[in-house]
C-alpha positions in Angstrom: -17.3 16.8 8.4 -16.9 19.5 5.7 -18.2 19.2 2.1 -14.8 18.1 0.7 -14.5 15.2 3.2 -18.1 14.2 2.6 -17.4 14.1 -1.2 -14.3 12.0 -0.5 -16.2 9.7 1.7 -18.9 9.1 -0.8 -16.4 8.7 -3.6 -14.3 6.3 -1.4 -17.2 4.1 -0.5 -18.6 4.1 -4.0 -15.2 3.1 -5.4 -14.8 0.3 -2.9 -18.3 -1.0 -3.7 -17.6 -0.9 -7.5 -14.2 -2.6 -7.2 -15.6 -5.3 -4.9 -18.4 -6.1 -7.3 -16.0 -6.2 -10.2 -13.6 -8.4 -8.4 -16.1 -11.0 -7.3 -18.5 -11.0 -10.3 -16.4 -10.2 -13.4 -14.1 -13.2 -14.2 -11.6 -11.1 -16.2 -11.2 -8.6 -13.3 -10.8 -11.5 -10.9 -8.2 -13.1 -13.0 -6.4 -9.8 -13.5 -6.2 -9.1 -9.7 -5.3 -12.7 -8.8 -2.5 -12.9 -11.4 -1.1 -9.5 -10.3 -1.1 -10.6 -6.6 0.7 -13.8 -7.5 3.5 -11.8 -9.1 3.6 -9.4 -6.2 3.8 -12.1 -3.6 7.0 -13.3 -5.3 8.4 -9.8 -5.5 9.1 -10.5 -9.2 10.0 -7.0 -10.6 10.7 -8.2 -14.2 7.4 -10.1 -14.3 5.5 -7.1 -12.9 7.1 -4.8 -15.5 6.0 -7.1 -18.3 2.5 -7.3 -16.8 2.1 -3.6 -16.7 3.4 -3.1 -20.2 1.0 -5.7 -21.5 -1.8 -3.2 -20.9 -0.3 -0.6 -23.2 -1.7 3.0 -22.5 -3.7 1.6 -19.6 -0.5 0.6 -17.7 -0.7 3.6 -15.3 -4.4 2.8 -14.5 -3.5 -0.9 -14.0 -0.7 0.1 -11.6 -3.0 2.5 -9.6 -5.8 -0.1 -9.3 -3.4 -2.7 -8.2 -2.0 -0.4 -5.5 -5.5 0.3 -4.2 -6.5 -3.4 -4.4 -3.5 -4.6 -2.5 -4.2 -2.0 0.2 -7.7 -3.2 0.9 -8.1 -6.8 -0.1 -4.7 -8.5 0.2 -1.8 -6.5 1.8 1.4 -7.3 -0.1 4.7 -5.5 -0.4 3.6 -2.3 -2.1 7.2 -1.1 -2.6 7.5 -3.7 -5.3 4.8 -1.8 -7.3 6.7 1.5 -6.5 10.0 0.0 -7.8 8.3 -1.2 -11.0 6.6 2.1 -11.5 10.0 3.8 -11.5 11.3 1.2 -13.9 8.3 1.6 -16.3 7.4 5.2 -16.0 10.6 6.9 -14.8 11.4 8.4 -11.4 9.2 11.5 -11.6 6.0 10.0 -13.0 6.6 6.7 -11.1 6.8 8.7 -7.9 3.6 10.6 -8.7 1.7 7.5 -9.7 2.9 5.4 -6.7 2.4 8.2 -4.1 -1.1 9.2 -5.3 -2.4 5.6 -5.7 -1.0 4.7 -2.2 -2.7 7.8 -0.8 -6.0 6.6 -2.4 -5.6 3.2 -0.9 -4.8 4.6 2.6 -7.9 6.9 2.4 -10.1 4.0 1.4 -8.8 1.9 4.4 -9.3 4.8 6.8 -12.9 5.4 5.7 -13.8 1.7 5.6 -12.7 1.4 9.1 -14.5 4.6 10.3 -17.8 3.7 8.6 -18.0 -0.1 9.2 -16.0 -0.4 12.4 -13.8 -3.0 13.9 -15.6 -6.2 12.8 -15.0 -5.5 9.1 -11.5 -4.3 9.7 -10.6 -7.5 11.5 -11.7 -9.5 8.5 -9.8 -7.3 6.0 -6.6 -6.7 8.0 -6.7 -9.6 10.5 -7.3 -9.3 14.3 -3.6 -9.7 15.1 -2.5 -7.0 12.7 -5.1 -4.7 14.1 -4.1 -5.4 17.7 -0.5 -4.4 16.7 -1.8 -1.2 15.2 -3.7 -0.4 18.4 -0.4 -0.9 20.4 1.4 1.3 17.9 -1.0 4.1 18.4 -0.9 3.7 22.2 2.9 4.0 22.1 3.4 6.8 19.6 0.1 8.8 19.8 -0.3 11.6 17.3 3.1 10.8 15.8 2.2 7.2 15.0 1.2 7.8 11.3 4.4 9.6 10.3 6.6 7.1 12.2 4.7 4.1 10.6 5.2 5.5 7.1 8.9 6.1 7.6 9.6 2.5 8.8 9.4 0.1 5.9 8.8 -2.9 8.2 5.7 -1.4 9.8 2.6 -2.7 7.9 1.1 0.2 5.9 -2.5 -1.0 5.7 -3.3 -2.0 9.3 -2.1 1.4 10.4 -4.5 3.0 7.9 -7.3 0.8 9.2 -6.3 1.4 12.8 -6.3 5.2 12.4 -9.9 5.1 11.3 -10.8 3.5 14.6 -9.2 6.4 16.6 -10.4 9.9 17.1 -7.9 11.2 14.6 -9.2 13.5 11.9 -9.0 12.4 8.3 -7.1 15.6 7.4 -4.4 14.9 10.0 -4.2 11.3 8.9 -4.0 12.2 5.2 -1.3 14.9 5.6 0.8 12.7 7.9 0.5 9.8 5.4 1.5 11.9 2.5 4.6 13.3 4.2 5.7 10.1 5.8 5.5 7.9 2.7 7.0 10.4 0.2 10.8 9.8 1.0 10.6 6.1 0.5 8.5 6.5 -2.6 11.0 8.8 -4.2 13.9 6.5 -3.3 12.2 3.3 -4.7 11.1 5.1 -7.8 14.6 6.5 -8.5 16.1 3.0 -8.0 13.6 1.6 -10.3 14.4 4.1 -13.0 18.1 3.4 -12.5 17.5 -0.3 -13.2 16.1 0.3 -16.7 19.5 0.2 -18.5 20.2 -3.5 -18.9 18.8 -6.9 -18.1 21.7 -7.6 -15.8 20.9 -4.5 -13.7 17.2 -5.4 -13.7 17.9 -8.8 -12.2 20.2 -7.1 -9.7 17.2 -4.9 -8.6 15.1 -8.0 -8.4 17.6 -9.5 -6.0 17.6 -6.3 -4.0 13.8 -6.2 -3.8 13.8 -9.9 -2.7 16.3 -9.1 0.0 14.3 -6.2 1.2 11.2 -8.4 1.5 13.2 -10.9 3.6 14.8 -8.3 5.8 11.6 -6.4 6.3 9.8 -9.6 7.3 12.5 -10.4 9.9 12.5 -6.9 11.3 8.7 -6.9 11.3 8.5 -10.0 13.5 11.1 -8.6 15.9 9.3 -5.2 16.1 5.9 -6.9 16.6 7.3 -9.0 19.4 8.7 -6.0 21.2 5.5 -4.0 20.6 3.3 -6.7 22.1 5.6 -7.1 25.1 5.6 -3.4 25.8 3.6 -2.3 28.8 
């Protein structure tokens, strides 16, 4: 492990420790995260937009922290955040914010898995999700990361955790994640920006996002069933 990776490892573990302490021991932080997760679970774009804007100049930081938190603690549809970032910050800055914060969340999952091993990962991601990730890596090998990032119905976070349990290098994982998730990030951010014109369009986007959640859930179940049945 080179110096850069060591520094990233120390920073990742330190950030996770700090965020965990803040979440469990600071009531305001706990309320902030739980409220945001409640909005995310409903795929409520207008509500998430209002939530981000309520933090004023700290809105980008709020969005980034939420993206990282949802990666580690409670996996939820991250593309709802990406949509909203495009709506609030514009396509270019929204893409940059969503992409970089998702990369940070993926790196955190990877290193948590590599450092603490399967027992912790099963508690964070769930044993079933991790088993599916194992199957995915068995089927697609070194191409698993890029494929997973390109398919919206493949869970993002279990793949990040699963990668940390393999012999894959962090550099390979990080590059593949960055490349694989960029197209969808650009598309969602652009659509989010396009929805900023009127309330009518905004609610149309909300309907689209809700539909995507439903479709992704259906495809996910079908994909998981086929993956588990594969020899």
